[in-house]
Biotite code that builds the C-alpha atoms (Angstrom):
import biotite.structure as struc

atoms = struc.array([
    struc.Atom([-5.752, -40.661, -16.641], chain_id="A", res_id=1, res_name="ALA", atom_name="CA", element="C"),
    struc.Atom([-3.785, -43.541, -16.195], chain_id="A", res_id=2, res_name="ASP", atom_name="CA", element="C"),
    struc.Atom([-1.399, -42.184, -14.115], chain_id="A", res_id=3, res_name="VAL", atom_name="CA", element="C"),
    struc.Atom([-3.741, -40.207, -11.475], chain_id="A", res_id=4, res_name="ILE", atom_name="CA", element="C"),
    struc.Atom([-5.505, -43.589, -11.285], chain_id="A", res_id=5, res_name="PHE", atom_name="CA", element="C"),
    struc.Atom([-2.571, -45.703, -10.264], chain_id="A", res_id=6, res_name="ASN", atom_name="CA", element="C"),
    struc.Atom([-0.863, -42.955, -8.416], chain_id="A", res_id=7, res_name="VAL", atom_name="CA", element="C"),
    struc.Atom([-4.666, -42.764, -6.615], chain_id="A", res_id=8, res_name="ASN", atom_name="CA", element="C"),
    struc.Atom([-4.066, -46.716, -5.589], chain_id="A", res_id=9, res_name="LEU", atom_name="CA", element="C"),
    struc.Atom([-0.684, -46.495, -4.551], chain_id="A", res_id=10, res_name="VAL", atom_name="CA", element="C"),
    struc.Atom([-1.612, -43.502, -2.263], chain_id="A", res_id=11, res_name="VAL", atom_name="CA", element="C"),
    struc.Atom([-4.011, -46.025, -0.146], chain_id="A", res_id=12, res_name="LEU", atom_name="CA", element="C"),
    struc.Atom([-1.412, -48.052, 0.738], chain_id="A", res_id=13, res_name="ILE", atom_name="CA", element="C"),
    struc.Atom([-0.114, -46.302, 4.257], chain_id="A", res_id=14, res_name="PRO", atom_name="CA", element="C"),
    struc.Atom([-3.738, -47.287, 5.335], chain_id="A", res_id=15, res_name="PHE", atom_name="CA", element="C"),
    struc.Atom([-3.585, -50.770, 4.981], chain_id="A", res_id=16, res_name="ILE", atom_name="CA", element="C"),
    struc.Atom([0.483, -52.411, 5.164], chain_id="A", res_id=17, res_name="ALA", atom_name="CA", element="C"),
    struc.Atom([3.201, -49.804, 4.515], chain_id="A", res_id=18, res_name="PRO", atom_name="CA", element="C"),
    struc.Atom([5.876, -52.732, 4.471], chain_id="A", res_id=19, res_name="GLY", atom_name="CA", element="C"),
    struc.Atom([4.356, -53.281, 0.929], chain_id="A", res_id=20, res_name="TYR", atom_name="CA", element="C"),
    struc.Atom([5.209, -49.670, -0.251], chain_id="A", res_id=21, res_name="MET", atom_name="CA", element="C"),
    struc.Atom([8.666, -50.656, -1.756], chain_id="A", res_id=22, res_name="LEU", atom_name="CA", element="C"),
    struc.Atom([6.846, -53.848, -3.303], chain_id="A", res_id=23, res_name="LYS", atom_name="CA", element="C"),
    struc.Atom([4.012, -51.709, -4.668], chain_id="A", res_id=24, res_name="VAL", atom_name="CA", element="C"),
    struc.Atom([6.018, -48.482, -6.165], chain_id="A", res_id=25, res_name="PHE", atom_name="CA", element="C"),
    struc.Atom([8.203, -50.325, -8.391], chain_id="A", res_id=26, res_name="ILE", atom_name="CA", element="C"),
    struc.Atom([5.293, -51.744, -10.320], chain_id="A", res_id=27, res_name="PRO", atom_name="CA", element="C"),
    struc.Atom([4.049, -48.324, -10.215], chain_id="A", res_id=28, res_name="LEU", atom_name="CA", element="C"),
    struc.Atom([6.982, -46.980, -11.843], chain_id="A", res_id=29, res_name="LEU", atom_name="CA", element="C"),
    struc.Atom([7.530, -49.479, -14.288], chain_id="A", res_id=30, res_name="PHE", atom_name="CA", element="C"),
    struc.Atom([3.960, -48.861, -15.164], chain_id="A", res_id=31, res_name="SER", atom_name="CA", element="C"),
    struc.Atom([4.320, -45.598, -15.700], chain_id="A", res_id=32, res_name="HIS", atom_name="CA", element="C"),
    struc.Atom([7.579, -45.800, -17.620], chain_id="A", res_id=33, res_name="LEU", atom_name="CA", element="C"),
    struc.Atom([5.319, -48.373, -19.979], chain_id="A", res_id=34, res_name="VAL", atom_name="CA", element="C"),
    struc.Atom([2.744, -45.455, -20.042], chain_id="A", res_id=35, res_name="ILE", atom_name="CA", element="C"),
    struc.Atom([5.402, -42.930, -20.997], chain_id="A", res_id=36, res_name="TYR", atom_name="CA", element="C"),
    struc.Atom([7.058, -45.220, -23.644], chain_id="A", res_id=37, res_name="ALA", atom_name="CA", element="C"),
    struc.Atom([3.487, -45.760, -25.342], chain_id="A", res_id=38, res_name="TYR", atom_name="CA", element="C"),
    struc.Atom([2.843, -41.925, -25.333], chain_id="A", res_id=39, res_name="ASP", atom_name="CA", element="C"),
    struc.Atom([6.008, -40.708, -26.682], chain_id="A", res_id=40, res_name="HIS", atom_name="CA", element="C"),
    struc.Atom([5.713, -43.646, -29.552], chain_id="A", res_id=41, res_name="TRP", atom_name="CA", element="C"),
    struc.Atom([1.962, -42.752, -30.161], chain_id="A", res_id=42, res_name="LYS", atom_name="CA", element="C"),
    struc.Atom([2.659, -39.059, -30.439], chain_id="A", res_id=43, res_name="VAL", atom_name="CA", element="C"),
    struc.Atom([5.803, -39.358, -32.359], chain_id="A", res_id=44, res_name="LEU", atom_name="CA", element="C"),
    struc.Atom([5.184, -42.141, -34.955], chain_id="A", res_id=45, res_name="ARG", atom_name="CA", element="C"),
    struc.Atom([2.093, -42.564, -35.075], chain_id="A", res_id=46, res_name="SER", atom_name="CA", element="C"),
    struc.Atom([-0.200, -39.474, -34.889], chain_id="A", res_id=47, res_name="ALA", atom_name="CA", element="C"),
    struc.Atom([-0.361, -37.642, -38.022], chain_id="A", res_id=48, res_name="LEU", atom_name="CA", element="C"),
    struc.Atom([0.306, -34.429, -36.202], chain_id="A", res_id=49, res_name="ARG", atom_name="CA", element="C"),
    struc.Atom([-0.254, -33.137, -32.744], chain_id="A", res_id=50, res_name="PHE", atom_name="CA", element="C"),
    struc.Atom([-0.736, -29.504, -31.311], chain_id="A", res_id=51, res_name="ASN", atom_name="CA", element="C"),
    struc.Atom([-0.140, -28.041, -28.202], chain_id="A", res_id=52, res_name="TRP", atom_name="CA", element="C"),
    struc.Atom([-1.498, -24.581, -28.218], chain_id="A", res_id=53, res_name="SER", atom_name="CA", element="C"),
    struc.Atom([-1.733, -23.943, -24.316], chain_id="A", res_id=54, res_name="GLY", atom_name="CA", element="C"),
    struc.Atom([-1.618, -25.283, -20.990], chain_id="A", res_id=55, res_name="ASP", atom_name="CA", element="C"),
    struc.Atom([-4.996, -26.184, -19.976], chain_id="A", res_id=56, res_name="SER", atom_name="CA", element="C"),
    struc.Atom([-4.911, -29.714, -19.856], chain_id="A", res_id=57, res_name="VAL", atom_name="CA", element="C"),
    struc.Atom([-1.359, -29.758, -17.814], chain_id="A", res_id=58, res_name="ASN", atom_name="CA", element="C"),
    struc.Atom([-2.891, -27.143, -15.490], chain_id="A", res_id=59, res_name="SER", atom_name="CA", element="C"),
    struc.Atom([-6.118, -29.364, -15.111], chain_id="A", res_id=60, res_name="TYR", atom_name="CA", element="C"),
    struc.Atom([-3.679, -32.688, -14.448], chain_id="A", res_id=61, res_name="ALA", atom_name="CA", element="C"),
    struc.Atom([-1.854, -30.332, -11.759], chain_id="A", res_id=62, res_name="GLN", atom_name="CA", element="C"),
    struc.Atom([-5.075, -29.700, -10.027], chain_id="A", res_id=63, res_name="LYS", atom_name="CA", element="C"),
    struc.Atom([-6.564, -33.381, -10.165], chain_id="A", res_id=64, res_name="LEU", atom_name="CA", element="C"),
    struc.Atom([-3.106, -34.332, -8.001], chain_id="A", res_id=65, res_name="PHE", atom_name="CA", element="C"),
    struc.Atom([-4.376, -32.523, -4.818], chain_id="A", res_id=66, res_name="SER", atom_name="CA", element="C"),
    struc.Atom([-6.501, -35.591, -4.750], chain_id="A", res_id=67, res_name="VAL", atom_name="CA", element="C"),
    struc.Atom([-3.884, -38.346, -4.443], chain_id="A", res_id=68, res_name="PRO", atom_name="CA", element="C"),
    struc.Atom([-1.580, -35.958, -2.640], chain_id="A", res_id=69, res_name="THR", atom_name="CA", element="C"),
    struc.Atom([-4.797, -35.018, -0.089], chain_id="A", res_id=70, res_name="GLY", atom_name="CA", element="C"),
    struc.Atom([-5.198, -38.836, 0.381], chain_id="A", res_id=71, res_name="ILE", atom_name="CA", element="C"),
    struc.Atom([-1.775, -39.085, 1.378], chain_id="A", res_id=72, res_name="LEU", atom_name="CA", element="C"),
    struc.Atom([-1.666, -36.507, 3.827], chain_id="A", res_id=73, res_name="ALA", atom_name="CA", element="C"),
    struc.Atom([-4.713, -38.344, 5.446], chain_id="A", res_id=74, res_name="ALA", atom_name="CA", element="C"),
    struc.Atom([-2.253, -41.361, 5.606], chain_id="A", res_id=75, res_name="GLY", atom_name="CA", element="C"),
    struc.Atom([0.286, -39.526, 7.370], chain_id="A", res_id=76, res_name="VAL", atom_name="CA", element="C"),
    struc.Atom([-2.244, -38.628, 9.985], chain_id="A", res_id=77, res_name="VAL", atom_name="CA", element="C"),
    struc.Atom([-3.543, -42.221, 9.844], chain_id="A", res_id=78, res_name="PHE", atom_name="CA", element="C"),
    struc.Atom([0.180, -43.378, 10.485], chain_id="A", res_id=79, res_name="LYS", atom_name="CA", element="C"),
    struc.Atom([0.848, -40.798, 13.282], chain_id="A", res_id=80, res_name="LEU", atom_name="CA", element="C"),
    struc.Atom([-2.045, -41.546, 15.115], chain_id="A", res_id=81, res_name="ASN", atom_name="CA", element="C"),
    struc.Atom([-1.230, -45.266, 15.305], chain_id="A", res_id=82, res_name="GLN", atom_name="CA", element="C"),
    struc.Atom([2.461, -43.909, 16.028], chain_id="A", res_id=83, res_name="TRP", atom_name="CA", element="C"),
    struc.Atom([0.928, -42.498, 19.360], chain_id="A", res_id=84, res_name="SER", atom_name="CA", element="C"),
    struc.Atom([-0.592, -45.579, 20.779], chain_id="A", res_id=85, res_name="GLY", atom_name="CA", element="C"),
    struc.Atom([1.434, -48.644, 21.466], chain_id="A", res_id=86, res_name="ASP", atom_name="CA", element="C"),
    struc.Atom([2.732, -50.052, 18.702], chain_id="A", res_id=87, res_name="PRO", atom_name="CA", element="C"),
    struc.Atom([1.625, -53.956, 19.467], chain_id="A", res_id=88, res_name="LYS", atom_name="CA", element="C"),
    struc.Atom([-1.779, -53.368, 19.487], chain_id="A", res_id=89, res_name="VAL", atom_name="CA", element="C"),
    struc.Atom([-3.527, -51.876, 16.400], chain_id="A", res_id=90, res_name="LEU", atom_name="CA", element="C"),
    struc.Atom([-5.924, -48.793, 17.100], chain_id="A", res_id=91, res_name="GLY", atom_name="CA", element="C"),
    struc.Atom([-4.699, -47.761, 20.122], chain_id="A", res_id=92, res_name="SER", atom_name="CA", element="C"),
    struc.Atom([-3.817, -44.452, 18.761], chain_id="A", res_id=93, res_name="GLY", atom_name="CA", element="C"),
    struc.Atom([-4.933, -40.739, 20.728], chain_id="A", res_id=94, res_name="TYR", atom_name="CA", element="C"),
    struc.Atom([-7.482, -40.194, 18.208], chain_id="A", res_id=95, res_name="LEU", atom_name="CA", element="C"),
    struc.Atom([-10.318, -43.117, 17.632], chain_id="A", res_id=96, res_name="LYS", atom_name="CA", element="C"),
    struc.Atom([-13.557, -43.455, 15.693], chain_id="A", res_id=97, res_name="GLY", atom_name="CA", element="C"),
    struc.Atom([-14.858, -40.271, 14.578], chain_id="A", res_id=98, res_name="GLU", atom_name="CA", element="C"),
    struc.Atom([-11.947, -38.018, 15.752], chain_id="A", res_id=99, res_name="LYS", atom_name="CA", element="C"),
    struc.Atom([-9.768, -40.083, 13.637], chain_id="A", res_id=100, res_name="LEU", atom_name="CA", element="C"),
    struc.Atom([-11.695, -40.096, 10.511], chain_id="A", res_id=101, res_name="TRP", atom_name="CA", element="C"),
    struc.Atom([-12.557, -36.532, 11.162], chain_id="A", res_id=102, res_name="GLY", atom_name="CA", element="C"),
    struc.Atom([-8.552, -35.678, 11.668], chain_id="A", res_id=103, res_name="ALA", atom_name="CA", element="C"),
    struc.Atom([-8.203, -37.749, 7.929], chain_id="A", res_id=104, res_name="MET", atom_name="CA", element="C"),
    struc.Atom([-11.021, -35.990, 6.676], chain_id="A", res_id=105, res_name="LEU", atom_name="CA", element="C"),
    struc.Atom([-9.588, -32.086, 7.469], chain_id="A", res_id=106, res_name="SER", atom_name="CA", element="C"),
    struc.Atom([-5.823, -33.242, 6.524], chain_id="A", res_id=107, res_name="ALA", atom_name="CA", element="C"),
    struc.Atom([-7.218, -34.360, 3.124], chain_id="A", res_id=108, res_name="CYS", atom_name="CA", element="C"),
    struc.Atom([-9.684, -31.484, 2.682], chain_id="A", res_id=109, res_name="ALA", atom_name="CA", element="C"),
    struc.Atom([-7.168, -28.917, 4.025], chain_id="A", res_id=110, res_name="VAL", atom_name="CA", element="C"),
    struc.Atom([-4.177, -30.061, 1.722], chain_id="A", res_id=111, res_name="HIS", atom_name="CA", element="C"),
    struc.Atom([-6.545, -29.891, -1.362], chain_id="A", res_id=112, res_name="ILE", atom_name="CA", element="C"),
    struc.Atom([-7.468, -26.119, -0.429], chain_id="A", res_id=113, res_name="VAL", atom_name="CA", element="C"),
    struc.Atom([-4.257, -25.173, -0.304], chain_id="A", res_id=114, res_name="ILE", atom_name="CA", element="C"),
    struc.Atom([-2.991, -26.885, -3.360], chain_id="A", res_id=115, res_name="HIS", atom_name="CA", element="C"),
    struc.Atom([-5.578, -25.617, -5.572], chain_id="A", res_id=116, res_name="LEU", atom_name="CA", element="C"),
    struc.Atom([-4.852, -22.122, -4.052], chain_id="A", res_id=117, res_name="LEU", atom_name="CA", element="C"),
    struc.Atom([-1.372, -22.165, -4.598], chain_id="A", res_id=118, res_name="LEU", atom_name="CA", element="C"),
    struc.Atom([-1.851, -23.377, -8.315], chain_id="A", res_id=119, res_name="LEU", atom_name="CA", element="C"),
    struc.Atom([-4.326, -20.730, -8.641], chain_id="A", res_id=120, res_name="GLU", atom_name="CA", element="C"),
    struc.Atom([-2.655, -17.617, -7.266], chain_id="A", res_id=121, res_name="PHE", atom_name="CA", element="C"),
    struc.Atom([1.113, -18.493, -6.608], chain_id="A", res_id=122, res_name="LEU", atom_name="CA", element="C"),
    struc.Atom([1.738, -20.165, -9.586], chain_id="A", res_id=123, res_name="VAL", atom_name="CA", element="C"),
    struc.Atom([0.613, -17.825, -12.789], chain_id="A", res_id=124, res_name="PRO", atom_name="CA", element="C"),
    struc.Atom([2.743, -15.376, -10.673], chain_id="A", res_id=125, res_name="ILE", atom_name="CA", element="C"),
    struc.Atom([5.962, -17.327, -10.673], chain_id="A", res_id=126, res_name="LEU", atom_name="CA", element="C"),
    struc.Atom([5.442, -18.368, -14.516], chain_id="A", res_id=127, res_name="GLY", atom_name="CA", element="C"),
    struc.Atom([4.379, -14.974, -15.849], chain_id="A", res_id=128, res_name="LYS", atom_name="CA", element="C"),
    struc.Atom([5.475, -14.790, -19.529], chain_id="A", res_id=129, res_name="VAL", atom_name="CA", element="C"),
    struc.Atom([5.588, -11.577, -21.411], chain_id="A", res_id=130, res_name="GLU", atom_name="CA", element="C"),
    struc.Atom([3.458, -12.127, -24.257], chain_id="A", res_id=131, res_name="ARG", atom_name="CA", element="C"),
    struc.Atom([3.761, -9.625, -27.293], chain_id="A", res_id=132, res_name="GLU", atom_name="CA", element="C"),
    struc.Atom([0.717, -8.879, -29.791], chain_id="A", res_id=133, res_name="GLN", atom_name="CA", element="C"),
    struc.Atom([1.489, -10.376, -33.382], chain_id="A", res_id=134, res_name="SER", atom_name="CA", element="C"),
    struc.Atom([2.103, -8.132, -35.994], chain_id="A", res_id=135, res_name="THR", atom_name="CA", element="C"),
    struc.Atom([1.940, -10.600, -38.899], chain_id="A", res_id=136, res_name="ALA", atom_name="CA", element="C"),
    struc.Atom([-0.775, -10.042, -41.527], chain_id="A", res_id=137, res_name="THR", atom_name="CA", element="C"),
    struc.Atom([-2.648, -12.891, -42.698], chain_id="A", res_id=138, res_name="TYR", atom_name="CA", element="C"),
    struc.Atom([-1.439, -13.418, -45.981], chain_id="A", res_id=139, res_name="GLU", atom_name="CA", element="C"),
    struc.Atom([2.070, -13.871, -43.954], chain_id="A", res_id=140, res_name="ALA", atom_name="CA", element="C"),
    struc.Atom([0.633, -16.298, -41.868], chain_id="A", res_id=141, res_name="CYS", atom_name="CA", element="C"),
    struc.Atom([-1.025, -18.225, -44.585], chain_id="A", res_id=142, res_name="SER", atom_name="CA", element="C"),
    struc.Atom([1.963, -18.850, -46.740], chain_id="A", res_id=143, res_name="ARG", atom_name="CA", element="C"),
    struc.Atom([3.396, -20.722, -43.911], chain_id="A", res_id=144, res_name="THR", atom_name="CA", element="C"),
    struc.Atom([0.178, -22.692, -42.529], chain_id="A", res_id=145, res_name="ALA", atom_name="CA", element="C"),
    struc.Atom([-1.766, -24.477, -45.163], chain_id="A", res_id=146, res_name="PRO", atom_name="CA", element="C"),
    struc.Atom([-4.700, -25.079, -42.626], chain_id="A", res_id=147, res_name="CYS", atom_name="CA", element="C"),
    struc.Atom([-6.951, -21.637, -42.624], chain_id="A", res_id=148, res_name="SER", atom_name="CA", element="C"),
    struc.Atom([-10.448, -20.821, -41.882], chain_id="A", res_id=149, res_name="TYR", atom_name="CA", element="C"),
    struc.Atom([-11.063, -21.267, -46.000], chain_id="A", res_id=150, res_name="PHE", atom_name="CA", element="C"),
    struc.Atom([-9.105, -23.957, -46.887], chain_id="A", res_id=151, res_name="SER", atom_name="CA", element="C"),
    struc.Atom([-10.374, -25.946, -44.065], chain_id="A", res_id=152, res_name="SER", atom_name="CA", element="C"),
    struc.Atom([-14.049, -24.994, -44.821], chain_id="A", res_id=153, res_name="ASN", atom_name="CA", element="C"),
    struc.Atom([-15.319, -27.269, -47.928], chain_id="A", res_id=154, res_name="PRO", atom_name="CA", element="C"),
    struc.Atom([-18.342, -25.571, -48.429], chain_id="A", res_id=155, res_name="ILE", atom_name="CA", element="C"),
    struc.Atom([-16.033, -22.429, -48.867], chain_id="A", res_id=156, res_name="TYR", atom_name="CA", element="C"),
    struc.Atom([-13.966, -24.424, -51.166], chain_id="A", res_id=157, res_name="CYS", atom_name="CA", element="C"),
    struc.Atom([-16.763, -25.843, -53.402], chain_id="A", res_id=158, res_name="LEU", atom_name="CA", element="C"),
    struc.Atom([-18.391, -22.252, -53.783], chain_id="A", res_id=159, res_name="ARG", atom_name="CA", element="C"),
    struc.Atom([-14.871, -21.121, -54.786], chain_id="A", res_id=160, res_name="SER", atom_name="CA", element="C"),
    struc.Atom([-14.969, -23.654, -57.500], chain_id="A", res_id=161, res_name="LYS", atom_name="CA", element="C"),
    struc.Atom([-18.527, -24.465, -58.731], chain_id="A", res_id=162, res_name="HIS", atom_name="CA", element="C"),
    struc.Atom([-19.893, -21.051, -58.054], chain_id="A", res_id=163, res_name="ILE", atom_name="CA", element="C"),
    struc.Atom([-17.212, -18.199, -58.228], chain_id="A", res_id=164, res_name="TYR", atom_name="CA", element="C"),
    struc.Atom([-15.205, -20.226, -60.907], chain_id="A", res_id=165, res_name="LYS", atom_name="CA", element="C"),
    struc.Atom([-11.931, -19.039, -59.497], chain_id="A", res_id=166, res_name="HIS", atom_name="CA", element="C"),
    struc.Atom([-8.956, -19.875, -61.163], chain_id="A", res_id=167, res_name="ASN", atom_name="CA", element="C"),
    struc.Atom([-7.234, -22.025, -59.641], chain_id="A", res_id=168, res_name="PRO", atom_name="CA", element="C"),
    struc.Atom([-9.802, -22.492, -56.560], chain_id="A", res_id=169, res_name="PRO", atom_name="CA", element="C"),
    struc.Atom([-9.442, -22.221, -53.246], chain_id="A", res_id=170, res_name="HIS", atom_name="CA", element="C"),
    struc.Atom([-8.211, -25.888, -52.639], chain_id="A", res_id=171, res_name="GLY", atom_name="CA", element="C"),
    struc.Atom([-9.114, -27.913, -49.546], chain_id="A", res_id=172, res_name="TYR", atom_name="CA", element="C"),
    struc.Atom([-6.871, -28.685, -46.762], chain_id="A", res_id=173, res_name="TYR", atom_name="CA", element="C"),
    struc.Atom([-6.292, -32.601, -45.983], chain_id="A", res_id=174, res_name="ILE", atom_name="CA", element="C"),
    struc.Atom([-3.378, -33.557, -43.592], chain_id="A", res_id=175, res_name="VAL", atom_name="CA", element="C"),
    struc.Atom([-0.655, -35.142, -45.506], chain_id="A", res_id=176, res_name="GLY", atom_name="CA", element="C"),
    struc.Atom([-2.202, -33.736, -48.767], chain_id="A", res_id=177, res_name="LYS", atom_name="CA", element="C"),
    struc.Atom([-0.935, -30.052, -48.498], chain_id="A", res_id=178, res_name="GLU", atom_name="CA", element="C"),
    struc.Atom([1.226, -30.212, -51.617], chain_id="A", res_id=179, res_name="HIS", atom_name="CA", element="C"),
    struc.Atom([-2.147, -30.110, -53.717], chain_id="A", res_id=180, res_name="LEU", atom_name="CA", element="C"),
    struc.Atom([-2.971, -26.831, -52.452], chain_id="A", res_id=181, res_name="LEU", atom_name="CA", element="C"),
    struc.Atom([-2.346, -23.880, -55.144], chain_id="A", res_id=182, res_name="VAL", atom_name="CA", element="C"),
    struc.Atom([-1.567, -20.139, -54.190], chain_id="A", res_id=183, res_name="SER", atom_name="CA", element="C"),
    struc.Atom([-4.434, -17.443, -55.588], chain_id="A", res_id=184, res_name="ASN", atom_name="CA", element="C"),
    struc.Atom([-3.685, -14.528, -54.068], chain_id="A", res_id=185, res_name="ALA", atom_name="CA", element="C"),
    struc.Atom([-6.981, -12.639, -55.503], chain_id="A", res_id=186, res_name="LYS", atom_name="CA", element="C"),
    struc.Atom([-9.013, -15.059, -53.343], chain_id="A", res_id=187, res_name="ILE", atom_name="CA", element="C"),
    struc.Atom([-6.549, -15.172, -50.362], chain_id="A", res_id=188, res_name="GLY", atom_name="CA", element="C"),
    struc.Atom([-5.405, -18.799, -50.878], chain_id="A", res_id=189, res_name="ALA", atom_name="CA", element="C"),
    struc.Atom([-1.343, -17.624, -50.206], chain_id="A", res_id=190, res_name="HIS", atom_name="CA", element="C"),
    struc.Atom([-0.205, -21.168, -49.319], chain_id="A", res_id=191, res_name="PHE", atom_name="CA", element="C"),
    struc.Atom([1.500, -23.342, -51.626], chain_id="A", res_id=192, res_name="GLU", atom_name="CA", element="C"),
    struc.Atom([3.767, -26.212, -50.849], chain_id="A", res_id=193, res_name="ALA", atom_name="CA", element="C"),
    struc.Atom([7.600, -25.769, -51.625], chain_id="A", res_id=194, res_name="PRO", atom_name="CA", element="C"),
    struc.Atom([8.524, -27.793, -54.784], chain_id="A", res_id=195, res_name="SER", atom_name="CA", element="C"),
    struc.Atom([11.445, -29.331, -53.157], chain_id="A", res_id=196, res_name="GLU", atom_name="CA", element="C"),
    struc.Atom([10.493, -31.800, -50.116], chain_id="A", res_id=197, res_name="PRO", atom_name="CA", element="C"),
    struc.Atom([12.187, -30.269, -46.592], chain_id="A", res_id=198, res_name="ARG", atom_name="CA", element="C"),
])
């Protein structure tokens, strides 16, 4: 969100004073480096866990970037119109008033539509990945993953201990406390932390 907001601000510069592009792009680059460094530190050093299980956020971000690039297309139309007239007189381009606004809006809208269509239809074809159905059993998967439907369900864990009187009962999963989970194959608790740290 920070990156897209910054880019939206920068693409408005061609409408105002393109002579300041370099002066604006250098702070933009610096702010993006700060955002990247902060996110890098936050994910690797501060978050207990981070899970990328899909590309939905990435796909949505690519679709959102159609807006600033569409505004940039409108800026190109605006500048090309200025070049078509007398360079010493501001607003002397071929298109004026509603025609100029219509051309800029059309360029923006056409770009956004093409951008979204390419992302929707062309990108999936180019990035097609063959997926195989997993043949691993629940038992095999739960031996390596401490968090399951059962271990993350506090009601199930309480029932296991107080109603069914399992010995040992199904342990409740808490991030960072995986070493406390004990295996009991009869109730489907297959994860047990290794005795030595990895």
